[in-house]
C-alpha positions in Angstrom: 0.0 0.0 0.0 1.3 3.5 -0.9 2.0 6.1 1.7 -0.4 9.0 1.7 0.8 12.6 1.7 -1.6 13.6 4.4 -0.3 14.1 7.9 -1.4 12.0 10.9 -2.9 15.2 12.3 -5.1 15.7 9.3 -6.1 12.0 9.3 -7.0 12.3 13.0 -9.0 15.4 12.5 -11.0 13.8 9.7 -11.7 10.7 11.7 -12.8 12.7 14.7 -15.1 14.8 12.5 -16.5 11.7 10.9 -17.2 10.2 14.4 -19.0 13.4 15.5 -21.2 13.3 12.4 -22.0 9.7 12.9 -23.9 10.6 16.1 -26.6 12.2 13.9 -27.1 9.2 11.7 -30.7 8.2 11.2 -30.6 4.4 10.9 -33.7 2.9 12.5 -33.9 0.0 10.1 -30.3 -1.3 9.8 -29.0 0.1 13.1 -25.8 0.7 11.2 -24.7 4.3 11.9 -22.0 5.8 9.6 -20.3 9.1 9.6 -18.0 10.7 7.0 -15.7 13.7 6.7 -14.6 15.1 3.4 -11.5 17.3 3.1 -11.4 19.6 0.1 -8.2 20.8 -1.4 -9.0 24.3 -0.2 -8.8 23.0 3.4 -12.5 23.0 4.2 -14.0 20.0 5.8 -17.6 18.8 5.3 -19.3 16.1 7.2 -22.3 13.8 6.6 -24.1 10.8 8.1 -26.3 8.1 6.7 -30.0 8.8 6.5 -32.2 5.7 6.0 -35.7 5.6 4.6 -38.5 3.0 4.8 -38.1 2.9 1.0 -34.6 1.6 1.2 -33.6 2.9 -2.3 -34.0 6.4 -1.0 -31.4 6.0 1.7 -28.3 8.2 1.5 -24.8 7.2 2.6 -22.7 9.4 4.8 -20.0 9.8 2.2 -22.4 11.2 -0.4 -24.2 13.3 2.2 -20.9 15.0 3.1 -20.0 15.6 -0.6 -23.4 17.0 -1.4 -23.1 19.2 1.7 -19.9 20.7 0.2 -21.8 21.4 -3.1 -24.8 22.9 -1.2 -22.4 25.1 0.8 -21.2 26.7 -2.5 -18.3 24.6 -3.5 -19.5 24.4 -7.2 -17.0 21.7 -8.2 -15.3 20.8 -5.0 -12.0 18.9 -5.3 -11.7 16.2 -2.7 -8.3 15.6 -1.1 -9.4 12.9 1.4 -12.4 11.2 2.9 -12.7 9.5 6.3 -15.5 7.0 7.0 -16.4 5.4 10.3 -19.2 3.3 11.7 -20.5 2.9 15.2 -19.8 -0.9 15.3 -16.2 -0.4 14.3 -16.4 -3.2 11.8 -14.5 -3.3 8.5 -16.5 -1.1 6.1 -15.2 0.5 3.0 -17.4 2.9 1.0 -20.0 1.4 -1.3 -19.7 1.5 -5.1 -22.2 4.4 -5.5 -20.1 6.5 -3.0 -16.9 5.5 -4.7 -18.3 6.7 -8.0 -19.5 10.0 -6.5 -16.1 10.5 -4.9 -14.4 9.9 -8.3 -16.5 12.8 -9.8 -15.0 15.2 -7.3 -11.7 13.7 -6.2 -10.2 11.0 -8.4 -6.9 11.5 -6.6 -8.4 11.5 -3.1 -7.2 9.2 -0.3 -9.9 7.3 1.6 -9.6 6.3 5.2 -12.0 3.6 6.5 -12.1 0.7 9.0 -10.4 -2.4 7.8 -9.8 -5.8 9.5 -6.7 -4.5 11.3 -7.6 -0.9 11.9 -7.9 2.2 9.8 -6.9 1.6 6.1 -5.7 4.4 3.8 -6.2 3.8 0.1 -6.1 6.0 -3.0 -9.6 6.2 -4.5 -8.2 4.9 -7.8 -7.4 1.6 -6.1 -11.0 1.4 -4.7 -12.7 2.3 -8.0 -10.7 0.7 -10.8 -12.0 1.9 -14.2 -14.7 4.1 -12.7 -17.2 5.7 -15.1 -16.2 9.1 -16.6 -18.2 11.2 -19.0 -15.6 13.1 -20.9 -16.6 16.2 -22.7 -16.1 16.0 -26.4 -14.6 18.9 -28.3 -17.0 20.9 -30.4 -17.6 19.3 -33.8 -16.4 15.9 -32.7 -18.6 13.2 -34.2 -19.5 10.2 -32.1 -18.1 6.8 -33.1 
């Protein structure tokens, strides 16, 4: 595993902020409370928690909640440097595929911290989402095919 350029202090701050956000999780169905903290390249940190719904497809994960909070706060196209994800049970839990894809939209070079089998794991997002979907803009006049 590659070393990450983020300091232990920043990692600790993100994990603490994610744990604080986790307290607000609304998880009456799964009882699986998750918190996330997203560090933008400009230094701002946004947090989120999972919010479940009786119609399970409408549930939102903590990671996406934090990223969407950054956008809602005015970061038009935020650039994510790092994401920390924690859960109340302390069990291994990496971000789901949908969250990985949303992270790739805003931070393809981001580092993700999450609970692994032997403690906190730090992985580059590109290792977590190999060949993620990208919608590249075509140059004007470029014909498809």
